C-alpha positions as a printed NumPy array, in Angstrom:
array([[145.421,  82.805, 128.472],
       [146.056,  79.736, 126.282],
       [147.891,  76.751, 127.734],
       [149.734,  74.09 , 125.802],
       [148.518,  70.618, 126.778],
       [150.495,  68.753, 124.105],
       [147.458,  67.839, 122.005],
       [149.56 ,  67.913, 118.841],
       [151.924,  65.377, 120.401],
       [149.031,  63.05 , 121.271],
       [147.687,  63.22 , 117.732],
       [151.122,  62.545, 116.219],
       [151.455,  59.35 , 118.317],
       [148.135,  58.035, 116.995],
       [149.081,  54.976, 114.924],
       [145.903,  53.433, 113.487],
       [142.162,  53.811, 113.375],
       [140.264,  51.808, 115.957],
       [136.677,  51.003, 115.112],
       [133.901,  51.   , 117.69 ],
       [133.61 ,  47.219, 117.476],
       [137.294,  46.519, 118.208],
       [137.704,  44.578, 121.442],
       [140.502,  45.918, 123.655],
       [141.832,  43.707, 126.462],
       [143.241,  44.978, 129.736],
       [146.907,  43.829, 129.902],
       [146.622,  42.984, 133.622],
       [143.541,  40.829, 132.956],
       [145.33 ,  39.134, 130.044],
       [148.291,  38.264, 132.308],
       [146.033,  36.785, 135.004],
       [143.967,  34.907, 132.432],
       [147.141,  33.394, 130.978],
       [148.229,  32.213, 134.432],
       [144.792,  30.74 , 135.12 ],
       [144.708,  28.868, 131.81 ],
       [148.227,  27.517, 132.418],
       [147.317,  26.27 , 135.91 ],
       [144.073,  24.695, 134.67 ],
       [145.983,  22.881, 131.928],
       [148.502,  21.607, 134.48 ],
       [145.674,  20.426, 136.743],
       [143.967,  18.593, 133.868],
       [147.231,  16.833, 132.953],
       [147.773,  15.736, 136.551],
       [144.172,  14.565, 136.888],
       [144.588,  12.534, 133.708],
       [147.811,  11.004, 134.991],
       [146.814,  10.299, 138.6  ],
       [143.017,  10.233, 138.431],
       [140.464,  12.683, 139.728],
       [140.691,  12.979, 143.564],
       [136.972,  12.45 , 144.212],
       [136.988,   9.169, 142.249],
       [139.913,   7.884, 144.31 ],
       [138.265,   8.916, 147.569],
       [134.931,   7.298, 146.656],
       [136.549,   4.013, 145.655],
       [138.414,   3.874, 148.973],
       [135.264,   4.659, 150.935],
       [133.198,   2.04 , 149.093],
       [135.695,  -0.657, 150.159],
       [135.263,   0.289, 153.843],
       [131.5  ,  -0.301, 153.988]])
């Protein structure tokens, strides 16, 4: 008994050749990586504007001693 698994349909949807060295990225990982990069950029801009928190804390503590 032969069953039809739609192999012809899969082959017809094949658009381009992909070589073995082509890097494929998981879309979920790409989305999270984009969010992480955006948040890091925002943090860097705020640190540049207001100063790095550890520098502020150390300068305050040095005045107490």
